[in-house]
Each structure stands twice: as structure tokens, then as C-alpha cells.
C-alpha positions in Angstrom: 0.0 0.0 0.0 1.4 3.4 -0.9 2.3 5.9 1.8 1.7 9.6 1.6 3.9 11.7 3.9 2.3 14.8 5.1 4.7 17.7 5.1 3.3 20.7 7.0 1.7 23.1 4.6 2.6 21.1 1.5 -0.4 18.9 0.6 -0.9 18.7 -3.1 -4.1 18.1 -5.1 -2.7 14.8 -6.4 -2.1 13.7 -2.8 -5.7 14.8 -1.9 -7.1 12.8 -4.8 -5.3 9.7 -3.5 -6.4 10.3 0.1 -10.0 10.8 -1.0 -9.9 7.5 -2.9 -8.4 5.5 0.0 -6.0 2.6 -0.2 -3.1 4.7 1.1 -1.3 5.1 4.4 -0.6 8.5 6.0 2.6 9.5 7.9 3.9 12.8 9.2 7.1 14.2 7.9 9.9 14.2 10.5 10.0 18.0 10.5 6.5 18.1 12.1 7.4 16.6 15.4 9.4 19.5 16.7 6.8 22.0 15.6 4.0 20.1 17.4 6.0 19.6 20.6 7.0 23.3 20.8 3.4 24.5 20.6 2.1 21.8 22.9 4.6 23.0 25.6 3.1 26.5 25.4 -0.4 25.2 26.1 0.8 22.9 28.9 2.5 25.9 30.6 -0.7 28.0 30.2 -2.8 25.1 31.7 -0.4 25.1 34.7 -0.6 28.8 35.2 -3.1 31.1 36.8 -3.9 33.5 33.9 -7.2 33.0 32.0 -6.5 31.6 28.5 -9.5 31.0 26.2 -10.0 27.4 25.3 -7.4 26.2 27.9 -9.0 27.1 31.3 -12.2 28.9 30.3 -15.5 28.0 28.8 -16.3 28.4 25.2 -18.2 31.0 23.0 -20.5 33.1 25.2 -19.1 31.2 28.2 -15.5 32.4 27.6 -15.5 34.4 30.9 -16.2 31.3 33.0 -12.9 30.0 34.6 -12.3 26.3 34.8 -10.2 24.7 37.6 -7.0 22.8 36.7 -8.6 19.6 37.9 -11.3 19.9 35.3 -9.4 20.8 32.2 -9.5 17.3 30.7 -13.2 17.0 31.5 -13.7 20.4 29.9 -12.3 19.1 26.6 -14.3 15.8 26.7 -17.5 17.7 27.5 -16.9 20.1 24.6 -16.8 17.2 22.1 -19.8 15.5 23.6 -22.0 18.6 23.7 -21.1 19.6 20.2 -22.0 16.2 18.6 -25.4 17.5 17.4 -25.2 16.8 13.7 -28.2 15.4 11.8 -28.9 13.9 8.4 -27.3 11.3 6.3 -23.6 10.5 7.0 -20.8 12.1 5.1 -19.4 9.9 2.4 -16.2 8.0 3.3 -14.3 10.0 0.6 -15.2 13.2 2.4 -14.4 11.9 5.9 -11.0 10.7 4.7 -10.3 14.2 3.4 -11.5 15.7 6.7 -9.1 13.5 8.8 -6.1 14.1 6.5 -6.6 17.9 6.4 -7.2 18.1 10.2 -4.0 16.1 10.8 -2.1 18.4 8.4 -3.4 21.5 10.1 -2.5 20.3 13.6 1.0 19.3 12.2 1.8 22.9 11.4 2.5 23.4 15.1 0.2 26.3 15.9 -2.6 24.4 17.7 -1.0 23.3 20.9 -1.9 19.7 20.8 0.4 16.7 21.6 1.8 14.4 18.9 -0.5 11.7 20.2 -3.5 13.7 18.9 -2.2 13.9 15.4 -1.1 10.3 15.5 -4.5 9.2 16.7 -6.1 10.7 13.5 -3.5 9.0 11.3 -3.9 5.6 13.1 -7.7 5.6 12.5 -7.2 6.6 8.9 -4.5 4.0 8.3 -6.8 1.3 9.9 -9.4 2.1 7.2 -11.9 3.3 9.8 -14.4 5.9 8.9 -16.0 8.0 11.7 -19.7 8.4 11.4 -20.3 12.1 10.7 -23.8 13.4 10.1 -23.7 15.9 7.1 -25.9 18.7 8.5 -25.4 21.0 11.5 -22.5 23.4 10.6 -22.8 27.1 9.7 -19.1 27.3 8.8 -18.0 29.4 11.8 -16.8 29.0 14.5 -15.4 26.2 12.4 -17.2 23.0 11.4 -18.0 22.3 15.1 -20.7 19.6 14.9 -19.2 17.4 12.1 -15.6 17.7 13.5 -17.0 16.8 17.0 -18.5 13.6 15.6 -15.2 12.7 14.1 -13.4 13.5 17.3 -15.9 11.5 19.5 -15.1 8.5 17.4 -11.3 9.0 18.1 -12.2 9.1 21.8 -13.9 5.7 21.4 -17.3 7.2 22.4 -18.8 7.8 18.9 -19.5 5.5 16.0 -17.8 4.3 12.9 -19.4 3.8 9.5 -18.8 0.1 8.5 -20.3 -1.1 5.2 -22.9 1.6 5.5 -23.9 0.7 9.0 -23.2 2.6 12.3 -21.0 0.6 14.6 -19.7 1.5 18.1 -16.3 3.2 17.6 -14.7 1.6 20.6 -15.3 -2.0 19.4 -14.0 -1.1 15.9 -10.9 0.5 17.3 -10.3 -2.5 19.5 -10.5 -4.8 16.5 -7.9 -2.6 14.8 -5.7 -2.7 17.9 -6.2 1.0 18.6 -6.7 2.8 22.0 -9.1 5.7 22.5 -7.6 9.2 22.5 -7.4 10.8 25.9 -7.7 14.6 25.5 -5.7 17.2 27.4 -5.9 21.0 27.7 -7.1 22.7 24.5 -7.0 19.5 22.4 -10.8 19.1 22.0 -11.1 22.7 20.9 -8.2 22.3 18.4 -9.9 19.3 16.9 -13.3 20.8 16.3 -12.4 24.5 15.6 -11.5 24.6 11.9 -12.8 24.4 8.3 -11.9 20.8 7.5 -15.4 19.6 6.9 -16.4 22.4 4.5 -13.0 22.2 2.8 -13.3 18.4 2.4 -16.8 18.7 0.9 -15.6 21.4 -1.5 -12.5 19.4 -2.4 -14.8 16.4 -3.1 -16.9 18.7 -5.4 -13.8 20.0 -7.1 -12.3 16.6 -7.8 -15.5 15.3 -9.1 -16.0 18.4 -11.3 -12.8 17.7 -13.0 -14.3 14.5 -14.5 -17.7 16.0 -15.2 -16.2 19.0 -16.9 -13.8 17.1 -19.1 -16.6 14.7 -20.1 -18.8 17.7 -21.0 -16.1 18.9 -23.4 -16.3 15.5 -25.1 -20.1 15.4 -25.2 -20.2 18.9 -26.6 -17.8 17.9 -29.4 -19.9 14.8 -30.1 -23.1 16.9 -30.4 -21.4 19.4 -32.6 -20.6 16.7 -35.2 -24.0 15.0 -34.8 -25.6 18.4 -35.7 -23.1 18.9 -38.5 -22.0 22.1 -36.9 -19.0 24.2 -38.0 -15.6 24.0 -36.4 -14.9 27.6 -37.6 -15.8 29.1 -34.2 -12.8 27.1 -32.7 -10.3 28.9 -34.9 -7.3 29.7 -32.6 -7.2 33.3 -33.8 -10.7 34.0 -32.3 -9.6 33.0 -28.9 -6.1 34.4 -29.0 -7.4 38.0 -29.5 -9.6 37.7 -26.4 -6.8 36.2 -24.3 -8.8 34.3 -21.7 -6.7 31.2 -20.9 -9.5 28.7 -20.2 -11.2 29.7 -23.4 -8.0 29.2 -25.4 -7.4 25.8 -23.9 -11.0 24.7 -24.4 -11.1 25.7 -28.1 -7.8 23.8 -28.7 -9.4 20.7 -27.1 -12.5 20.9 -29.4 -10.2 21.3 -32.4 -8.3 18.2 -31.5 -11.4 16.1 -30.8 -12.9 17.1 -34.2 -9.9 16.7 -36.4 -10.3 14.2 -39.2 -14.1 14.0 -39.1 -15.6 12.9 -42.4 -19.0 14.2 -41.1 -17.5 17.7 -40.9 -16.0 17.4 -44.4 -19.3 16.3 -45.8 -21.0 19.6 -45.2 -18.2 22.1 -45.7 -19.9 22.9 -49.1 -23.6 23.3 -49.9 -24.7 24.0 -46.3 -26.8 27.2 -46.3 -26.5 27.7 -42.6 -24.5 30.8 -41.7 -24.0 30.4 -38.0 -24.6 27.7 -35.4 -26.6 28.3 -32.2 -24.7 29.7 -29.3 -24.8 26.3 -27.5 -22.5 25.0 -30.3 -20.3 27.9 -31.3 -19.9 29.6 -27.9 -18.7 26.4 -26.2 -15.1 27.6 -25.8 -16.3 30.8 -24.2 -18.6 29.2 -21.8 -16.6 26.1 -20.9 -13.4 28.2 -20.8 -14.9 30.6 -18.3 -15.9 27.6 -16.2 -12.4 26.2 -16.4 -10.9 29.5 -15.2 -13.4 29.6 -12.4 -12.6 26.0 -11.3 -8.9 26.7 -11.3 -9.4 29.7 -9.0 -11.4 27.4 -6.7 -8.5 24.9 -6.8 -6.0 27.5 -5.5 -8.3 28.6 -2.7 -9.0 25.1 -1.5 -5.4 24.0 -1.7 -4.4 26.9 0.5 -7.3 26.0 2.9 -6.3 22.3 3.0 -2.9 23.3 4.2 -4.1 26.1 6.6 -4.2 26.4 10.3 -7.8 27.3 11.1 -8.5 26.6 14.8 -8.5 29.1 17.7 -6.7 30.3 19.7 -3.4 29.9 17.9 0.0 29.3 19.4 3.2 31.0 18.2 6.4 29.5 19.6 9.4 31.4 18.1 12.9 30.2 17.5 14.3 32.6 20.1 12.3 30.9 22.8 9.5 33.5 23.1 5.9 32.4 22.6 2.4 33.6 22.9 -1.2 32.5 22.3 -3.7 34.8 20.6 -7.4 34.5 19.7 -8.5 35.3 16.1 -10.9 34.1 13.5 -9.2 31.7 11.1 -12.1 29.3 11.7 -14.4 31.5 9.7 -14.8 29.6 6.4 -15.7 32.6 4.1 -12.9 31.7 1.6 -14.4 28.2 1.3 -17.9 29.5 1.0 -17.1 31.9 -1.8 -15.1 29.3 -3.6 -17.8 26.8 -3.3 -20.4 29.3 -4.6 -18.1 30.0 -7.6 -17.8 26.3 -8.3 -21.6 25.9 -8.0 -22.0 28.5 -10.8 -19.6 26.7 -13.0 -21.3 23.3 -12.4 -24.7 24.9 -13.2 -23.4 26.5 -16.4 -21.8 23.3 -17.7 -25.1 21.5 -17.3 -27.1 24.5 -18.7 -25.3 24.6 -22.0 -25.4 20.8 -22.3 -29.2 20.9 -21.8 -29.4 23.5 -24.6 -27.4 21.2 -26.9 -29.9 18.4 -26.2 -32.8 20.7 -27.0 -31.1 21.7 -30.2 -30.5 18.1 -31.3 -34.2 17.1 -30.9 -35.4 20.2 -32.8 -35.4 19.2 -36.4 -35.6 22.8 -37.6 -32.2 23.5 -36.1 -30.3 20.2 -36.1 -31.8 18.9 -39.4 -32.0 15.5 -37.8 -35.3 13.6 -37.6 -37.7 15.1 -35.0 -36.8 14.0 -31.4 -34.1 11.8 -33.0 -36.5 9.1 -34.1 -37.2 8.0 -37.7 -40.9 7.4 -37.1 -41.9 10.4 -35.0 -45.5 10.2 -33.7 -45.5 6.4 -33.3 -42.2 7.0 -31.4 -41.4 9.9 -29.1 -37.6 9.3 -29.2 -35.7 11.7 -26.9 -38.6 14.0 -26.3 -38.9 13.2 -22.6 -35.3 12.5 -22.0 -34.8 16.2 -22.8 -37.5 17.0 -20.2 -35.5 15.2 -17.6 -32.4 17.2 -18.6 -34.4 20.4 -18.4 -35.7 19.5 -14.9 -32.1 18.8 -13.7 -30.8 22.1 -15.2 -33.6 23.9 -13.4 -32.8 22.3 -10.1 -29.2 23.4 -10.5 -30.3 27.0 -11.0 -31.9 27.0 -7.6 -29.0 25.1 -6.0 -26.5 27.6 -7.5 -27.9 30.5 -5.4 -25.0 31.7 -3.3 -24.9 30.3 0.2 -22.2 32.7 1.4 -24.6 35.7 1.3 -26.6 34.2 4.1 -25.8 34.4 7.8 -27.6 33.6 11.0 -26.1 34.7 14.4 -25.3 31.9 16.8 -24.0 31.4 20.3 -26.2 34.2 21.8 -24.9 36.7 19.2 -21.2 36.1 20.2 -20.8 34.4 16.8 -22.8 37.0 14.9 -21.6 36.5 11.3 -21.1 33.0 9.8 -20.1 31.7 6.4 -22.6 28.9 5.6 -19.6 27.3 3.8 -20.5 23.7 4.8 -23.8 23.8 2.9 -22.2 25.8 0.1 -19.8 22.9 -0.3 -22.2 20.1 0.5 -24.7 21.0 -2.2 -22.0 20.6 -4.9 -22.6 16.8 -4.8 -26.2 17.1 -5.8 -25.4 19.6 -8.6 -22.7 17.3 -10.0 -25.1 14.4 -10.0 -27.6 16.6 -11.9 -25.0 17.8 -14.4 -23.6 14.3 -14.9 -27.0 13.0 -15.8 -27.5 15.9 -18.3 -24.3 15.0 -20.0 -25.3 11.3 -20.0 -28.5 12.2 -21.8 -26.5 14.4 -24.2 -24.1 11.5 -25.0 -27.1 9.3 -25.8 -28.8 11.9 -28.0 -25.6 12.8 -29.9 -24.8 9.1 -30.5 -28.4 8.6 -31.8 -27.7 11.6 -34.1 -24.8 9.7 -35.5 -27.1 6.8 -36.5 -28.8 9.1 -39.1 -25.4 10.2 -40.6 -24.0 6.8 -41.3 -22.0 5.5 -43.1 -20.1 8.8 -42.5 -17.5 8.6 -39.7 -16.6 11.2 -37.2 -13.1 11.7 -35.9 -11.1 9.0 -34.3 -11.6 10.2 -30.8 -15.3 10.8 -31.2 -15.8 7.4 -32.8 -14.0 6.0 -29.8 -16.6 7.8 -27.6 -19.4 6.4 -29.6 -18.0 2.8 -29.3 -17.6 3.2 -25.5 -21.2 4.3 -25.2 -22.5 1.5 -27.4 -20.9 -1.1 -25.1 -23.9 -0.6 -22.7 -26.3 1.6 -24.6 -27.7 0.3 -27.9 -29.1 2.5 -30.7 -32.8 3.4 -30.5 -34.4 2.8 -33.9 -37.7 2.6 -32.0 -38.7 3.6 -28.5 -37.4 1.4 -25.7 -36.9 1.6 -21.9 -34.5 4.5 -21.8 -33.9 5.0 -18.1 -31.3 2.1 -17.8 -29.4 3.6 -20.8 -29.2 7.0 -19.0 -27.8 5.3 -15.9 -25.3 3.3 -17.9 -24.2 6.6 -19.7 -24.1 8.3 -16.2 -21.8 5.5 -15.0 -19.6 6.1 -18.1 -19.4 9.8 -17.2 -18.4 9.0 -13.6 -15.9 6.4 -14.6 -13.5 9.0 -16.0 -12.9 7.1 -19.2 -14.1 10.0 -21.3 -12.2 12.5 -19.2 -9.1 10.5 -19.8 -9.8 10.5 -23.5 -9.9 14.3 -23.4 -6.4 14.3 -21.9 -5.1 11.7 -24.3 -6.7 12.8 -27.5 -7.7 16.4 -26.8 -4.4 17.3 -25.1 -6.2 18.9 -22.1 -5.9 18.2 -18.4 -8.3 20.2 -16.4 -6.1 20.8 -13.4 -2.7 20.5 -15.0 
């Protein structure tokens, strides 16, 4: 099994992809130990002292003015975790929980949280044992950190919570004992450090970003397939058009379309004698729309990579090389960067689905596509893709509602002590539903475009697009007459999610979304 070594502040997107997928072990870089010990010593000194230090010997939130005796400091941290385990709803997916654990360990390893090495190692041990803490998805407003979901994760580390095993909730202690692990015993500030932070919203947003890479690349492929099925022009992809605008994503997208379409006999067949002057926007503006979405996603990538490596709990410990140190309260737990990034990604996801839906509508409209009505040779007796398009329209409409920015909302919490919050956790969590919707729209587009090819035979498309057609036809047959179409949509959706078409874009179209 491969091992990923977490170097403080240096997690990469490729590493995060592997962590999300599982099947790897995590270890800390040797440089982390000294950083962790130095900050832990500062907290231990504060716990032994008489001065009030938030999160060490005081209550939390609105109760920060309440002093806690030295004898109760460990109980304070245990009670914090227990009282904050108030999440509801379905559990977070294992992929998301793995990202949560890894990014929390990476944050604590920066040496500004004041926890002992044992705390970081406990997270890594649970991860390496393949255990997935049971974490309800709902209950965080994205400040003061992702308190509820991180508390459920931490309670499992303490042996008091639950693990998710084959989709079932199991007592954490029993699962830890099976793996030869002991429950984590918290000391001063350690519970607060575990639950104060943006690791849940960041993990959810990373999950959305990683999935979007596949959906986006597949949408480029499906758009090229539709263009050829509709006998559209490749003129709008001329490099000069995009060079004079200068938008980098647009330039890359146009180049990918050109590569995918090169060598198409379908294209050659209508270069002369076609009286159409311009294609609909859904065909000729693909580089502009998809390029803008690409630039947006790359901005999101940079924000989330920074956040995955960030220290986001409170208060923070600064232990200097000259032996001086201090603790200070701040607001790094406020997940506004994640919320805004997730909202930006939501808009990109919605737009990818929206223009794909328009391409499906164009294909079934014989007046525009010049293909048989609804892509069926015997329209009337057969309805063809009429209602498959309705499904795509329904999904695109859902995405419009889901794309409404979550970050513009705020509800004060903790008796108005925490009076402005980010809503980042929902902003990131809704990306999964949007990606499912867009993935299904693209699946329907693939089926419709492939059906369009049936009416153009024996003409052949380009090599890459004929490869796409062949992959789709492995599970989805042509539809000369109406048949039960829902299974075909699910097979095509599985093809979208498999990444095979996204890989084809990289191999044949020369484009890697997150190069």
C-alpha cells in the first residue's frame, strides 16, 4: 500500500485525490514533530498557570468568561466534544471523511494548535486502519469552524462515537479494539483544536472540485460529439478568435475541441452546400462558456489547496525560534474563503449543465439540427428523446436553484457572540447534488448525440469521437424505436463518472483540467 507523507503546509491536489480514494497510508514528515512539541509545551504551561486563557482554562463561546479549575481541564475538553455532537442527516461519504481527517492532521501538524503528537497520530492511526468515523452531514454554519461534524469525528477518536462500516453505524470503541487502537485521551485545548477549523467544508468542497474535473472534461467531449452530430461548424474554434480575447481557459477549451474534431468525415461532408450561416450559441460559444468555467474552477482549486494546508483553529500558538511564545485568539475558523469558492464552483457546475441541456434541445429540434424530430425516424409512433430532454431540463432547473450563493446568508449563533457566519458547509455540500444533476444531463447528451450519428452513417466522425461512440455503445444500444431508456441513462451516467471520457480528453484532446 502506498504511503503519503504529510509535510506541514505542502499537501498537493494529487495527494488529496489519493487520500480521497483511499487505499493509502498516511505518515507525518519528520519535520513536524518539533513544531508540534513546541506549541504543545506553550499550552501545557498555560494550563499550569493562573492566567485566564481562552480554550485552555475557560468556557467556550459566550461562556468564555467562566474560569475552569485545573482539575477539570481534561473533562472540559471531553464535554466540549460530547456537547457539540449535534449533527443530523445522512452520514458524510467515506471520501469526504478521509479528506477531513487528513486535512485536520495536516493543520495540527503545522505546530500552531498546541496539541500533543498523540492527537495527530490518533487521527493517522484511525485513517490507516481504514476506519471511517460516522459524521452526520448537517449542522454546521461554517464558523466557529465546522463544530458539529468535527465533533462527531473527534468523538469516534475518543472511542465514544461511531464508525461507518459497510454503510452501518457501529460503536467506535469496538471497531478500534478490532484494529488494535486505543481511544484518544484529551488534554488541555485539544478538543477545541480538533473541532475548531474548516476541515469539513474544505473536504466537501474538495470532493466537489475533484468530481467536477471528471464531469467538466466529459462535457467537453459530449459537446464535441453533439457538434458533429448536428453537423456544426468548427470555424468558431479557430485559434485566432480565442487568442485575441486572451482568456486562458477559453484558449485551452477551443484547442481541445479542435483536437477532438480533427479528421471527421462528417465535418468534411457539409463544408460545401450547407446554407446555414452560424450555429446556435450552444455550439459555437462552447469555448467561451466552458473556458470561463475552467478558469473559475482553477481559481477554486487554488483557494481550496491553501485551505487544505491552513491552520484554522483558535486560539493559535506561536512559539518562536528565540524561545519566546504567545497565544492569541483570532478568526481563522471563519470559512468565508471556502464558502465563496464553493459558490463560484456551483455557478460553473450549473453552467456546464445548462449549456449541455441547450445542446440536447437543439438536437431534438429538427428545424435547427436537421436531424429527424426527437431523433427518431418514425416520430409520432415513437417519441424518441422528447422526454429525456424534459429530464435534462428538470435537472438544469434544479441546478439554477442550488447555485444560489450560500455565502450571502448568515444567522447569528451562540447568543450573538458568533454573529456572522459563512454557511460554507452547505455551500460545499450542495455541490454533490449539482454534480449528479449535471452528470445526468451529460449522460443524456451523449445518448442523444450518438443517436444523431445513426442518421449520418456511413459517414464517420473523428477517431476520438468514434471511440466515444463505441464506449457508449458497449452498454447503450441505438434506439431505432422507443425502448426503456432510463437504464441507458444510468449506464451513460456511469460512463461519465468512470472518468474514461475525461481520460480520453487528456489523451486525444491534449487537455488536463487541473494541469
